[in-house]
Steps between C-alpha positions, in 0.01 A plus 500: 500500500742230603713528811876468459663248735876436548473163337352631179821697425698164495292358213489697180170502296685316225841333544790679320661327205850372503713728271504361149237237576112466501528300828406670825768540763446248777399666833723417786180429692400238251184467282160603651182318439227693292271737698205366697159630392288722727262202529778271606614750777141543622451122503825468713370770741175326536663167558732650760229706656717811500563803285848496363715809558490744203868450417472126487190515293681719251790260497268203421345706217859562368640150546321214664813355679 
């Protein structure tokens, strides 16, 4: 089960389409990078020597930046 965080409500699973177009509406927050992999997040934690907070881990797995 995935935890729900305040930031996750700001980013829909798939961007809505502009009416009458097949192009997504541009988010006011700009485009996000593709998600990080679980391996990339673990590698970051190992490199930093810390365990990332669960909400930040979930954000990186949603959009890596």
